[in-house]
C-alpha positions in Angstrom: 31.0 9.9 -34.6 27.4 10.9 -34.4 26.2 7.3 -34.0 28.8 6.6 -31.3 27.7 9.7 -29.5 24.0 8.7 -29.6 24.9 5.2 -28.4 26.7 6.4 -25.3 24.9 9.6 -24.4 21.3 8.4 -24.9 21.6 6.9 -21.4 23.0 10.2 -19.9 20.1 12.0 -21.6 17.7 9.6 -20.0 19.3 10.2 -16.6 18.9 14.0 -17.0 15.4 13.7 -18.4 14.2 11.5 -15.6 15.6 13.9 -13.0 14.2 16.9 -14.8 10.6 15.8 -14.6 10.6 16.2 -10.8 7.7 14.6 -9.0 6.6 12.8 -12.2 9.8 10.8 -12.4 8.2 7.7 -10.8 5.5 7.6 -13.4 7.6 8.5 -16.4 11.0 7.1 -15.4 10.5 3.6 -16.7 9.2 4.8 -20.1 12.0 7.4 -20.5 14.7 4.9 -19.6 13.4 2.1 -21.8 12.7 4.4 -24.8 16.2 5.9 -24.8 17.8 2.5 -24.2 16.1 1.3 -27.3 17.5 4.4 -29.1 20.9 3.5 -27.9 20.6 -0.1 -29.1 19.3 0.9 -32.5 22.1 3.4 -32.8 24.5 0.6 -32.0 23.0 -1.6 -34.8 23.4 1.3 -37.2 27.0 1.7 -36.1 27.7 -1.9 -36.8 26.5 -1.6 -40.4 27.8 1.9 -41.0 30.0 1.7 -44.2 32.1 4.7 -43.5 32.8 3.9 -39.9 36.0 5.5 -38.6 38.0 3.2 -36.4 39.4 5.9 -34.1 38.1 9.4 -33.8 40.1 11.9 -31.6 38.2 15.1 -31.0 40.5 16.7 -28.4 44.2 16.5 -27.7 46.0 18.2 -24.8 49.7 18.1 -23.9 50.6 18.7 -20.3 54.0 18.2 -18.7 55.2 15.8 -21.4 51.9 13.8 -21.4 49.6 13.6 -24.3 45.9 13.3 -23.4 43.7 12.2 -26.3 39.9 12.2 -25.9 37.8 10.4 -28.5 36.2 7.2 -29.5 37.7 3.8 -30.4 35.5 1.5 -32.5 36.9 -1.9 -33.1 35.6 -5.5 -32.8 36.3 -5.6 -29.0 34.4 -2.3 -28.3 31.5 -3.3 -30.7 31.2 -6.7 -28.9 31.1 -5.2 -25.4 29.0 -2.2 -26.5 26.4 -4.5 -28.0 26.2 -6.6 -24.9 25.8 -3.6 -22.7 23.1 -2.0 -24.9 21.1 -5.2 -25.4 21.2 -6.5 -21.8 20.4 -3.0 -20.4 17.3 -2.8 -22.6 16.1 -6.1 -21.4 16.9 -5.4 -17.7 15.0 -2.1 -17.9 12.0 -3.8 -19.4 12.1 -6.4 -16.5 12.6 -3.6 -14.0 9.2 -2.0 -14.9 7.6 -5.0 -13.3 10.1 -5.6 -10.5 10.2 -2.0 -9.3 6.5 -1.4 -9.9 5.6 -0.6 -6.3 8.8 1.0 -5.1 8.4 4.5 -3.9 11.6 5.7 -5.5 11.6 3.8 -8.8 12.2 7.0 -10.8 15.6 7.4 -9.0 16.3 3.8 -9.7 15.8 4.1 -13.5 17.8 7.3 -13.6 20.8 5.7 -11.8 20.5 2.5 -13.9 20.8 4.7 -17.1 23.8 6.5 -15.7 25.4 3.2 -14.9 24.9 1.8 -18.4 26.1 5.1 -20.0 29.2 5.1 -17.9 30.0 1.5 -18.9 29.6 2.4 -22.6 32.0 5.3 -22.0 34.6 2.8 -20.8 33.9 0.5 -23.8 34.4 3.2 -26.5 37.2 5.2 -24.8 40.1 5.9 -27.1 42.6 6.4 -24.3 43.3 5.1 -20.8 43.0 8.5 -19.3 39.5 8.9 -20.7 38.6 5.4 -19.6 39.5 6.2 -16.0 37.0 9.0 -15.9 34.1 6.7 -17.0 35.7 3.9 -14.8 35.0 6.2 -11.7 31.5 7.0 -13.0 30.8 3.2 -13.0 32.1 2.9 -9.5 30.1 5.9 -8.2 26.8 4.7 -9.9 27.3 1.2 -8.6 27.7 2.6 -5.1 24.3 4.4 -5.4 22.6 1.4 -6.9 23.9 -1.1 -4.4 22.9 1.2 -1.6 19.6 2.0 -3.3 17.6 0.9 -0.2 20.0 2.9 2.0 17.7 3.2 4.9 18.5 -0.5 5.7 21.8 -0.3 7.7 23.0 -3.6 6.2 22.5 -2.3 2.7 24.3 1.0 3.5 27.2 -0.8 5.1 27.5 -3.2 2.1 27.6 -0.2 -0.4 30.4 1.4 1.6 32.4 -1.9 1.7 32.0 -2.3 -2.0 33.0 1.3 -2.8 36.0 1.1 -0.4 37.3 -2.1 -2.0 37.0 -1.0 -5.6 38.7 2.3 -4.8 41.8 0.4 -3.8 41.9 -1.1 -7.3 41.2 2.3 -8.8 44.3 3.7 -7.1 46.4 0.9 -8.6 44.9 1.6 -12.0 45.7 5.3 -11.8 49.3 4.6 -10.7 49.7 2.1 -13.5 48.3 4.5 -16.0 50.7 7.2 -14.9 53.7 4.7 -15.2 52.6 3.7 -18.7 51.9 7.3 -19.7 55.4 8.3 -18.6 56.9 5.5 -20.7 54.8 6.1 -23.8 54.2 9.8 -23.5 50.6 9.2 -24.3 47.6 7.3 -22.9 46.0 6.4 -26.3 45.5 2.7 -26.6 46.3 2.5 -30.3 49.6 4.3 -29.9 50.6 2.2 -26.8 49.8 -1.1 -28.7 51.8 0.1 -31.8 54.7 1.4 -29.8 55.5 -1.1 -27.1 58.2 -2.7 -29.3 60.1 0.6 -29.5 60.5 1.3 -25.7 61.5 -0.5 -22.6 58.0 -1.6 -21.5 57.5 -0.9 -17.7 56.1 -4.2 -16.4 55.3 -2.5 -13.1 52.8 -0.2 -14.9 51.1 -3.1 -16.6 51.0 -5.0 -13.3 49.3 -2.1 -11.5 46.7 -1.8 -14.3 46.1 -5.5 -14.0 45.5 -5.1 -10.3 42.9 -2.4 -11.0 41.3 -4.8 -13.5 41.3 -7.7 -11.1 39.7 -5.6 -8.4 36.9 -4.5 -10.8 36.3 -8.1 -11.9 36.4 -9.4 -8.3 39.4 -11.7 -8.9 41.4 -13.0 -5.9 42.2 -11.5 -3.5 39.6 -8.8 -4.2 36.7 -11.1 -4.6 34.7 -10.4 -1.4 33.1 -7.1 -2.6 30.9 -8.8 -5.2 28.7 -10.8 -2.7 28.2 -7.6 -0.7 26.9 -6.0 -3.9 23.9 -8.4 -3.7 22.1 -6.1 -1.3 21.0 -3.9 -4.2 17.9 -4.6 -6.3 18.0 -7.7 -8.4 18.0 -5.9 -11.8 21.1 -4.1 -10.6 22.7 -7.4 -9.8 21.7 -8.8 -13.2 23.2 -5.8 -15.1 26.2 -5.5 -12.9 27.2 -9.2 -13.3 26.3 -9.7 -17.0 27.2 -6.6 -18.9 28.7 -3.7 -16.8 30.9 -3.3 -13.8 32.6 -6.7 -13.3 33.0 -7.1 -17.1 34.9 -3.8 -17.2 37.9 -5.6 -15.6 38.2 -8.4 -18.1 37.5 -5.9 -20.9 40.5 -3.8 -19.8 42.7 -7.0 -19.8 41.6 -7.8 -23.3 42.2 -4.2 -24.4 45.8 -4.2 -23.2 46.5 -7.9 -23.8 49.5 -7.3 -26.1 51.1 -5.3 -23.3 50.4 -8.1 -20.8 52.0 -10.7 -23.0 54.9 -8.5 -23.8 55.5 -7.8 -20.1 55.6 -11.6 -19.4 52.7 -11.3 -17.0 50.5 -13.9 -18.7 51.6 -16.5 -16.1 50.5 -14.1 -13.3 47.0 -13.8 -14.9 46.7 -17.6 -15.4 47.6 -18.4 -11.8 45.3 -15.8 -10.2 42.4 -16.6 -12.7 42.6 -20.3 -12.0 42.8 -19.7 -8.2 39.7 -17.5 -8.6 37.8 -20.1 -10.5 38.4 -22.8 -7.9 38.0 -20.6 -4.8 34.8 -18.9 -5.9 33.3 -22.3 -6.9 34.1 -23.7 -3.4 32.6 -20.6 -1.8 29.4 -21.0 -3.8 29.1 -24.6 -2.5 28.7 -23.4 1.1 26.7 -20.3 0.4 23.1 -20.1 1.4 22.0 -16.8 -0.1 20.4 -17.3 -3.6 21.9 -14.2 -5.1 25.3 -14.6 -3.5 25.7 -18.1 -5.0 25.2 -16.5 -8.4 27.7 -13.8 -7.4 30.3 -16.4 -6.8 29.3 -18.0 -10.1 30.1 -14.7 -11.7 33.5 -14.6 -10.1 34.3 -18.1 -11.3 33.1 -17.3 -14.9 35.2 -14.1 -14.9 38.1 -16.3 -13.8 37.5 -18.5 -16.9 37.5 -15.5 -19.1 40.7 -14.1 -17.6 42.3 -17.6 -17.8 41.6 -17.8 -21.5 43.2 -14.3 -22.0 46.2 -15.4 -20.0 46.5 -18.5 -22.2 46.3 -16.4 -25.3 42.9 -17.8 -26.3 41.6 -14.3 -27.2 38.7 -15.5 -29.4 37.6 -18.1 -26.9 37.6 -15.7 -24.0 35.6 -13.1 -25.9 33.2 -15.7 -27.0 32.7 -16.8 -23.4 32.3 -13.2 -22.4 29.5 -12.9 -25.0 27.8 -16.1 -23.9 28.1 -15.4 -20.2 26.1 -12.2 -20.6 23.0 -14.2 -21.6 22.8 -16.9 -19.0 24.1 -14.7 -16.2 21.5 -12.0 -16.8 18.8 -14.7 -17.1 19.8 -16.4 -13.8 19.7 -13.2 -11.8 16.3 -12.2 -13.2 15.0 -15.7 -12.4 16.5 -15.3 -8.9 14.4 -12.2 -8.5 11.3 -14.1 -9.2 12.3 -17.0 -6.9 13.0 -14.6 -4.0 9.7 -12.9 -4.6 7.8 -16.2 -4.7 9.7 -17.9 -1.9 9.8 -14.9 0.4 13.4 -15.3 1.3 16.9 -15.0 -0.1 18.1 -18.0 2.0 17.9 -20.9 -0.3 17.1 -23.3 2.6 14.3 -21.1 3.9 12.2 -20.7 0.7 8.5 -21.3 1.0 6.9 -23.7 -1.4 6.8 -22.6 -5.0 3.6 -23.0 -7.0 4.5 -24.8 -10.2 1.4 -23.5 -12.0 2.4 -19.9 -11.4 6.2 -20.2 -11.6 6.6 -22.9 -14.3 7.8 -20.4 -16.9 10.4 -19.0 -14.6 11.5 -22.4 -13.4 11.9 -23.6 -17.0 13.9 -20.4 -17.8 16.1 -21.0 -14.7 16.9 -24.6 -15.9 17.9 -23.2 -19.3 20.2 -20.7 -17.6 21.7 -23.4 -15.4 22.4 -25.7 -18.4 24.1 -22.8 -20.1 26.5 -21.9 -17.3 27.3 -25.5 -16.5 28.6 -26.1 -20.1 26.0 -28.8 -21.0 25.5 -29.2 -24.8 23.9 -27.8 -26.8 23.7 -24.6 -24.8 26.1 -21.7 -25.3 28.3 -22.3 -22.3 29.4 -25.6 -23.7 30.8 -24.1 -26.9 32.8 -21.3 -25.2 34.0 -22.9 -22.0 35.3 -26.0 -23.8 37.4 -23.7 -26.0 39.1 -22.3 -22.9 39.6 -25.9 -21.6 41.1 -26.8 -25.0 43.5 -23.9 -24.6 44.6 -25.2 -21.2 45.1 -28.7 -22.7 47.1 -27.2 -25.6 49.5 -25.7 -23.0 50.8 -29.2 -22.4 50.8 -28.5 -18.7 49.0 -31.4 -17.0 48.5 -29.6 -13.7 46.9 -26.6 -15.5 44.7 -28.8 -17.6 43.6 -30.8 -14.6 42.8 -27.8 -12.5 40.8 -26.2 -15.3 38.7 -29.4 -15.6 38.3 -29.4 -11.9 37.1 -25.8 -12.0 34.6 -26.7 -14.7 33.3 -29.6 -12.6 32.9 -27.3 -9.5 31.1 -24.7 -11.6 28.6 -27.3 -12.7 28.3 -28.6 -9.1 27.5 -25.3 -7.4 25.0 -24.2 -10.1 23.2 -27.6 -10.1 23.1 -27.4 -6.3 21.4 -24.0 -6.6 18.9 -25.4 -9.1 18.0 -28.6 -7.2 17.6 -26.7 -3.9 15.1 -24.5 -5.7 13.4 -27.4 -7.5 13.0 -29.1 -4.1 10.6 -26.3 -3.1 8.5 -26.6 -6.2 5.1 -28.1 -5.4 2.2 -28.9 -7.6 -0.4 -27.4 -5.4 -3.2 -24.9 -6.1 -1.9 -21.3 -6.0 -4.7 -20.4 -3.6 -3.4 -22.8 -1.0 0.0 -21.2 -0.9 0.7 -18.6 1.7 1.8 -15.3 0.2 4.9 -13.8 1.7 4.5 -10.6 3.7 5.4 -7.3 2.3 7.9 -6.7 5.1 9.7 -9.9 4.5 10.0 -9.3 0.8 11.2 -5.8 1.2 13.9 -7.0 3.6 14.9 -9.6 1.0 15.2 -7.0 -1.7 11.8 -7.4 -3.4 8.4 -5.8 -3.3 5.2 -7.8 -2.7 2.7 -7.4 -5.5 0.2 -9.9 -6.9 1.1 -11.0 -10.4 4.1 -8.8 -10.3 5.9 -10.5 -13.2 4.0 -10.1 -16.4 5.0 -9.8 -20.0 7.5 -7.0 -19.3 9.4 -9.6 -17.4 8.7 -12.7 -19.3 9.6 -11.4 -22.8 13.1 -10.1 -21.8 13.8 -13.4 -19.9 12.6 -15.4 -22.9 14.9 -13.5 -25.2 17.9 -14.2 -22.9 16.9 -17.9 -22.7 16.8 -17.9 -26.5 20.3 -16.5 -26.5 21.5 -19.2 -24.2 20.1 -21.8 -26.6 21.3 -20.3 -29.9 24.4 -18.1 -29.4 26.8 -21.1 -29.0 26.1 -22.2 -32.5 27.4 -18.9 -33.8 31.0 -19.9 -32.9 32.1 -20.0 -36.6 30.6 -16.6 -37.6 31.8 -15.1 -34.4 35.4 -16.0 -34.9 35.2 -14.9 -38.6 33.8 -11.6 -37.6 36.4 -11.2 -34.8 39.1 -11.9 -37.4 40.8 -14.8 -35.6 41.4 -18.4 -36.6 38.3 -20.6 -36.4 38.6 -22.8 -33.3 39.1 -26.6 -33.4 37.3 -28.7 -30.8 39.1 -31.6 -29.2 36.6 -34.4 -28.9 38.3 -35.9 -25.9 38.4 -32.6 -24.0 34.7 -31.9 -24.8 33.8 -35.5 -23.7 35.7 -35.1 -20.4 34.0 -31.7 -19.8 30.5 -33.0 -20.4 31.1 -36.1 -18.3 32.3 -34.0 -15.4 29.3 -31.6 -15.7 26.9 -34.6 -15.9 28.5 -36.2 -12.8 28.2 -32.8 -11.0 24.5 -32.8 -11.7 24.2 -36.4 -10.5 26.0 -35.6 -7.3 23.8 -32.5 -6.7 20.6 -34.4 -7.4 21.5 -37.2 -5.0 22.8 -34.9 -2.2 20.7 -31.8 -2.3 17.5 -33.0 -4.0 17.2 -36.6 -2.8 19.1 -36.1 0.5 21.1 -39.3 0.1 23.7 -37.6 2.2 22.3 -34.9 4.6 23.9 -31.5 4.9 24.6 -32.2 8.6 26.6 -35.3 7.7 28.6 -33.3 5.1 29.4 -30.8 7.8 30.3 -33.5 10.2 32.6 -35.4 7.7 34.2 -32.3 6.2 33.8 -30.1 9.3 37.2 -28.3 9.1 37.1 -28.0 5.4 33.5 -26.6 5.6 34.5 -24.2 8.3 37.5 -22.9 6.1 35.2 -22.5 3.1 32.6 -20.6 5.2 35.4 -18.4 6.4 36.4 -17.8 2.8 40.0 -19.0 3.4 40.3 -16.2 6.0 39.8 -13.5 3.4 36.8 -12.1 5.3 38.9 -12.0 8.4 41.6 -10.2 6.6 39.1 -7.7 5.2 37.7 -7.1 8.7 41.3 -6.7 10.1 42.0 -4.3 7.3 38.8 -2.4 7.9 39.7 -2.1 11.7 43.2 -1.0 10.8 41.9 1.7 8.4 39.4 2.8 11.0 42.1 3.1 13.6 44.3 4.9 11.1 41.4 7.3 10.4 41.1 8.0 14.1 44.8 8.6 14.5 44.8 10.9 11.5 41.8 12.7 13.0 43.7 13.3 16.2 46.8 14.4 14.2 44.6 16.7 12.2 43.0 18.3 15.3 46.0 18.8 17.4 48.9 19.1 14.9 47.7 20.2 11.6 45.0 22.5 12.9 47.5 24.1 15.4 49.9 24.7 12.5 47.2 26.1 10.4 45.9 28.4 13.1 49.4 29.6 13.8 49.9 30.2 10.1 46.7 32.1 10.0 47.6 34.2 13.1 51.0 35.0 11.5 49.3 35.9 8.3 47.0 38.2 10.1 50.0 39.9 11.8 51.7 40.4 8.4 48.5 41.8 7.0 48.1 44.3 9.8 51.7 45.5 9.4 51.2 45.8 5.7 48.0 47.7 6.3 49.7 50.1 8.7 52.6 50.6 6.3 50.2 51.3 3.5 48.1 53.7 5.5 50.9 55.7 7.1 53.8 55.6 4.6 52.5 54.8 1.2 49.3 56.8 1.7 51.3 59.7 3.2 53.6 59.8 0.3 50.8 59.7 -2.2 48.8 62.4 -0.3 52.0 64.7 -0.2 52.6 64.3 -3.9 49.0 65.1 -4.5 49.1 68.2 -2.4 52.3 69.4 -4.1 50.7 68.8 -7.5 47.7 70.8 -6.5 49.9 73.7 -5.2 51.9 73.8 -8.4 48.6 74.0 -10.3 47.5 77.0 -8.2 50.9 78.8 -8.8 50.7 78.1 -12.5 47.2 79.5 -12.5 48.3 82.7 -10.8 51.4 83.1 -13.1 49.1 82.7 -16.1 46.5 85.2 -15.0 48.8 87.8 -13.3 51.8 88.0 -15.7 51.2 86.3 -19.0 47.6 87.5 -19.4 48.5 91.1 -18.4 51.5 91.2 -20.9 49.4 90.0 -23.7 46.6 92.4 -22.8 49.1 95.4 -22.7 50.6 94.5 -26.1 47.0 94.2 -27.4 46.2 97.8 -26.2 49.4 99.3 -27.9 48.5 97.6 -31.1 45.0 98.9 -30.9 46.1 102.5 -30.3 48.6 102.5 -33.2 45.9 101.1 -35.4 43.6 103.9 -34.4 46.2 106.5 -35.3 47.1 104.9 -38.6 43.4 104.7 -39.5 43.3 108.6 -39.6 45.6 108.7 -42.5 43.2 106.7 -44.6 40.6 109.4 -45.2 39.4 108.3 -48.7 40.0 111.9 -50.2 41.9 112.1 -53.5 43.1 115.7 -52.9 44.6 114.7 -49.6 46.3 111.7 -51.1 47.7 113.9 -54.0 49.0 116.5 -51.5 50.6 113.9 -49.4 52.4 112.4 -52.5 53.6 115.9 -53.6 54.9 116.6 -50.1 56.6 113.3 -50.0 58.2 113.7 -53.3 59.5 117.2 -52.4 60.8 116.0 -49.1 62.6 113.1 -50.8 64.2 115.4 -53.4 65.4 117.8 -50.8 66.8 115.0 -48.7 68.6 113.5 -51.7 70.1 116.9 -52.6 71.3 117.3 -49.0 69.2 120.4 -48.5 67.2 118.9 -45.6 70.3 117.1 -44.4 
């Protein structure tokens, strides 16, 4: 338990420590955050190799109204996998952030919030019960709101943070309602007891469905996808952590945690349909997006769709392996995007300034590695895990499902290669001195800070480690499945060949269209004008969000009027009535109750005075008179006691004579 506690609460300790140093938090925040993150990761490694590890540790149990609330830690292969991803990626992102946030005036607050964010995610990962998870679930949402709105003085940033928070709260309400339904059915919220007991009850599919809606919202699955691009207004390290290891991964983690309940509720088809729709829709959105970070945001949505699709198909090991691999290339791509935005002076991928190859060659190379990983090109890690999910779709013997999955894989390679070639198009082999540096104002507006040689070893080493993971982790497929305790996967050569061929064709199309300009963007818009317009409008989802926002605003205004004129009137009337009752009670108390009490008190005092007079006038006099009689008799009797023997002898003789005379009747 101690190791689990250190793993989770090292980040909360860092959060409190940074805030406690006051004005020195900007100078010390990065060191504190990185040091305690390393402590958390080392504690995680020790936890993995702990011989006496307890799988489930419950340290508090409460029973309220028929519900059992257990609070503790659950350590199984799923929590260890996700916990390791969070600890490892957070450590690398914090190291990168020391360079990225170097000149920010509030970097201490940034490091504190990032630690709180990571600690909350670990709380979700190791929670033993759904009730405990919901607490940390809300902590994740709250910290993401503060991090996305970190540069809150910008109205666009503040508005985006509010939109994100409002959207995920809708999912949180669904999750809470679903948890209550499941708790009512099982009598407990503990995961282990729910998984073991679902065969013995009538499993409420509505509760599982509501929990799935909460998970879909957190993972930005359709129709809740639009909040994730809005989250790109936060600092790039936040985006990297949010997309690779924390907030959006919480949704698919929850689906994996309750997967037996999902399958038993016959909701796997629901998961498959929405996951596949998410993969295709997000990929299409990415193809018309111009913001560098938002393209990657849509790529996250599509990759989460692949993970959810695998879970729906029952490919548990393949989905978790893809979850593991996705953390590396997704964090790497976002960190590379931060460098590109800094160097190019804009987040618009078509408005980048020329990039100096001599200065940015390392980061461009790392970007290429990340792109090859996410696109599923061998021998990078995405190939090994994504193909397993495509294999699961092929094994379903549903031709439409298999074809759409392959189409989604093609689109994912197409949008990420488009992202890469549009960046490579700006790379020039020119002297760095000849390149115009972007202005500080432009960079701050784009979410970066201007600084010469900003990205040093603190940035390059974490990114290189992530790139190494993209290259190597795919080869761990066998050991990973053995560790997870599931059957070792079998690759279908025909499926892999089709997947690689589609990815290669996507790269060829991107190269010809967006790098060589064989077909101009204007011509694409002209040919596919209506389709392009629909995609830019996100299938009307943005319009629906705006309509919903206006409806909620109108509802808020109506509720405000109702509150002012109805509820306030009722409350004021109730208050006035209460004051009247209080005044009546006060008068009754003062005139009746107080009068009675005062009368009783005066009667008691008078009785005391009468008792005192009786005692002093009668009883004391009687006792004193009796005392005087006794004293007088005593004085007379004392005269008889003279101490003379002649007197005593005479008295005896007189007494004897008198007695004789009386006995003989003479005196009588």
